[in-house]
N, C-alpha and C positions, 0 to 999 in steps of 0.2 A: 890666649883666651879663645875658645872656641864661641861661634854664634850660637850654638845650643844653650837654652838657659836649664840651670839644674832643676830637679822636680821640688827641692827644698833648700833652703839656706840655714847652714850650719850654725854662723856666728856673724857678729856684727863687722868683722875683717872682711869676710866674704862678700857679704851685703856691700860694703863700702867700695870693694873691688868692681862688683858687677854695676853699682851706679857711676862709677867713674872710669868704667871702660869706653872709650871713644868709638862710636860708630863711625864706618867709612866717610860719610858726608861732612863729619867734624874734624876729621883729618886733613880732608881736601879743604875746608874752609881754612884751617891753620896753614896749609901750604900755600894758599893765595893771599894770605895776610902778611904786610909789613909791621915790624915794630913790637913792642912787648905789650904785655895785658895786664890790666888792673882790675881785680875784683873787689869790690867795696862789699863789706859786711859779709865777709869770708868766713868768719867764725858762726854765721847763722845757721839755720835748717838747711839751705841748699849750698851754702857757700864752699864748705872742703871738699863734696865730690865734684862741684863746679870747677874749682880751681886745678885739683886732681886730673879731672878730664883735659882740661887746656893744656896742661903739662905734658901728659900723655900723648895726646894728638898732635903737638908740636914735634915732639920728639920721633914719632911715628910719620912724620910727614917729612923730617927731615929738615924742618925748620925751628932750630932750637931757637927760644926767646925767653925772657925774664917772664915770669909768672907771679905777680906782685898782689898779695892779699892783704887789705887794710880792715882793721876791726880794733875794736875794745879789748879785745882779747880777755875777757873776765875769768875764764879757765884756762891757764897757762898751759894745759895739756894740749889744748887745740892749736896753740900757735907751734909748740914742738912737733906734733904730728905733721903739720902742713910743711914747716921746715926739714923734716926728716924726708919727706916727700919732693925735697927740690923746690918747694915754692918759698918765695924771699916773704917775709912778713913786716908790716908795719902797724904799731901800735897807735891808733889815733880815735878819738871819739868825735865823730864827725859833727855832731851838736854844737861842739867847742869850735 
């Protein structure tokens, strides 16, 4: 992906790709971190793109790690999409 932003966004997939593209400082952060990453509420408004950005940044940094997303996953398609992107998921209600 180039640093230039498109003039318009054609579809949800393109929007998700733009939102989850890791800037250089995120890649550098992942390069300097040890261990895995746990994202609570990964099925919420920002969770999917945050988890995908972390996954992409870890790969770009040459520091592969487990990115684990935790949520209730009331919509099973969200869980499937995250797992397809290489993010491990755990189904859990944090209020229980």
